[in-house]
N, C-alpha and C positions, 0 to 999 in steps of 0.2 A: 797617300793623300789624307787626310783628314776629313772625314765627312760632316757634311752641314746637317743640321738639324732641319726636318722637311717643314715646311709652310705649316701644317697644321699643329703640329707640336709646338710651334712657337706661338700660333696663336692660344691654342691650348693652357700653354704655362702662364701667359699673359692674362688670360680669361680669369684663373686660378689666383691670379695677384689682386686682379680687380676684384673678384667674391671677396677673397679675405680681407681686402683693405675695407670693403663695404659691410662687412662682418663685424670690423672691429669698431669702425664709425657710429654700427647701429648699437653693439653694445655701450658704446661709451654715450651714446645718446641718450638711452634708456636710464643707465645709472645716473643719469643728471636729471632725470624728469621731477616735476613736483619737488617739495620742498625737502633739503637736505637731510637726510637721516643726524648728522652731527655738524655742527659747525666750530672749529675749532679755533682761537686766538694764539698761534706758537710763534719758536722764535727761531735763529740759528741753531741753537741747542736741539731742537726736534726737528728740523730741518736743514740739512746739512751739507755744506757745497763741495762739489767733489773736492777730494786731495790734490790733486793735481791737475795741471795744464791740458787742456781737451783741444781737440781739433776743431777749430773756427767755423767747419762747416755741420760739426754734429750739434744736434740738439743739447739743451742743456737742461738736468733732471738734478733735483734735490732729492737727498737720501732720507725716508723717515724713520728715526731712530728712537729705539726704547730706552728706558734706564739702564738696563743690563747692560747695553751696549756703550763701554766707557769712550769719552773724547779721542778723535785718531790720534793726535798728537799726545795724549797724554798712555793712551795703547803701546803707542813707538817708541816712546821715554822709558816705560816699564819694561819693555822686550828687549830694549839694549840694557836695563841695570839689572834685568832677571828678577823683578819685582813682583810680587803676585798684588793684583790689584784687586779690591775688596768685592766679594760676590754679592749679589742681590738676590736671596732666597725668596721666593713665593709662597710661603706657607700654606694659600688656598689649596697650590697646587700638589695634592695629597693622592694617595693609593686609591681613596674614593674617588676625587674626580677622576682621574684617569679611568677608572673603571667606567666613571657616568660618560666620559668621550669616548669610550669603544675600545679602547688602548686593551691590548692583548700582554697581561701582566702574573701568567701561571708562575714563571720562575720565580721562587723567593729572593729578596737581594741580599740575604745571607750566602745564598751558592758562589761559589768559586768561579763559577761561569757568568755569573748575573750583569756585572759590568758589561762585558765585551758583549754579551746578547743583547741587550737592553741598545748600546751604543750603535748597533748596525740593525736596530730594529727601522722596519718602514715608517715613515713620520707620516702622521694622519693629518689630514686638515680641519680644522675647527676655526670655530669664529671666538675671538681673544675681546675682552672690554677693556680698553687703556683706558685710563683716567689722566687726564691733565692737571698739573699743579695740584694734586689734592692732598687728602689723609695719607693716603697710601705713601706718597711721596715725603710728605713733610717727618713720618715715623721713620720712613728709610734714612733720610737725611739727619735726624734728629738720634737716630742710634749710631751714626757715623760719628757726630760730634762727641756722644759719651764715651766711643771707644777713643780718641783723641786726647779727652780727659783722663781717663784713666791710663792712657801710654805714659801722659804727663807726669802723671802721678807715682807711676812706678820709675822715670826717670828722677824723679827727686828722692826718691827710695833708694836709689842706685841697683834697680834691679831691671832697667832697662837700659839701652845705650840711646846717647842723644842723638846719634844717628838715625836711629829709627823711627823717632820723634820728628825729626824735619822731613824724612819721606811722606810720613801719613800726614803733615800739618799742610804738605805741598800737595799731596793728592787733596785734599779734605778742600783746599782753598778751589781747587781745580774743580771739585765736585759741587760745589756751590755756585759756579758763575758757567761752566762749559756743558755738565751734565745733562743727558735731557731729562726733561720731568715727566714724560710720557709714561705712564706707570702701569702695566697689566694686573687687572686687578680679579678678574674672573674668565671664565670662558667656558662653551657651551658647544650644541649642536644647533641648535633652533634661536638661529639669530632675533627673529620675533618676539620669543619671550625675553632673551636680553635686553632687547630692547625695551619693552615693557619695564623690566625690573631697575634698569639703568636711564633713568629718563630725562637728563639732563644733558641735552645737544649740546653744550657751549663746555660741559664738563667732560663727557664721557663720548666713546666713538666704538664700534664694533667693527674689526677687520679682521678678513681672512688670516689664517697664519697656519705655519706648521709648526707640529710637534711631536715628539718622542719620549717614552720613560727613559727614566735616567734613575741611577743608582748613585746617593750622597751619601757621603764619609761624614761624620758629624762625630764632635769632640768627642762624646762617651765612646768612640770606635764602632758604634753598632750602625751599619747602613741600612740605609732606609730608600722608598720609592718615592721619586718625585717627578716633575715634567720638567722637561726641557724645550723653551721657544727656539725653536730653527730659525724663525725671521717670518717678515709679512710677507704674503702672499706678492702683493703689491708694494713693496718698498720704496719704488722709485717715481716722485712724483714731477710730471713734465712742467717747465716752465712755458710759456706760450709765448709768443712773438711780443705780443702788447704786454707781458711783465719781464721780459728779459731786460729790456733798456736800464731799468732798475735796480738789476742786479751785477749791471756789469763792470762795477767798480772792485767788486768783490771776488771777481773771478780768479782763480789760482794762478800765482804767476812760475813756479815751479813743476819742473820734469819729476816722474817717480825717482829718476837717478838723482837729483838735486835733491831731493828730499830726503832721501836715505843717508846721502852725506851729511846733510845737517843734523838727521837723526843722530849718529854718530856722536857729532862734535855736542849737540846740547846734552847729551847721555851724560861726557865727562862732565861737563858744567852745570848740572842742575836740569830740574824739571822744567814744562814749558810754563812761563807765569801767565797765571788765569787770565782769561781775553773776553772782553765784555762782547756781549751781542751786538751784532752790525746790522740787522735786517727781523723785523717780523714778517708773519703771513699768515693770513685766512687760509683755513684748511677745509676743504668740505668732504663730506662722505655720503655716498649716492645709495640708490635701491640695490646697488649687487654691493654695496660694502666694501667700493673702490673710492680712495680719495683722489681730488685733485685739487688744484692750487686757484683760490678766487683773487687774491688781492695779494701785494707785496707793498712793504714800505721801510724806507730807511729808519733806523733807530739813531739817536742822538747817544753817542757814546755816554755821556754825562746820565743820562737816563739809568734807574735800577737795573741791573742786569735780570731780566726775565727770563 
């Protein structure tokens, strides 16, 4: 016969749940006290809806996306096509910065074991400065445009295939309208020092992030050390009951199985068409450098795809 838990153990378990929930609520309340450290006006590009249909009984969360994370539809198409999407290199995240962040980088990147060693290094928790729709994003998208112009010249000269240009133009069009413009520009261990350096609270936000060293292979064949941003510690933003109705018309209709089936079909026919953003949202960042959603607004599809 299966033994039932004692009343005392049940009470203890319930008490632990209550205490844990109270601690979470207290931390969230403290995070939101006072004026926010940052308040950014973002869009669907930076706060992405879940890809697949969710259980109606579960809460809704939007994913906070950075520039180096391609849009899901583009990423899936690239996987089916076996196409290498353009990388986003953070030049500031060099050896000197890794040392400043306390990373252990004693093995030279030219060592045969360096790539595997750093790929399995323990991630470090640091504070990353993200800039929304600023100079860093404009430089990156400008470089992307120049790459496509150069490829166009090579096609005219007969040194590149038209199919390569078609792929590059399709991906660039998606970058212009779908890729996140939340661009990491710096990192550190002291969030207050970063806050003083990046004081525009409507342009910059300081968020907790996981990072580890990485060996990068450059065109000249010489490997160098850089850093890899593994993801934000708080990458999902809860949508409250008050705000949820404004997003209900955008909830995904497909299951993961249906998405995979469509992905195969679309890969055969071409890249997904660039999609205008459907909603905007105000995101605040509090004293614990954790984000929350302040407001949501439906955008007119005729508006400029911000």
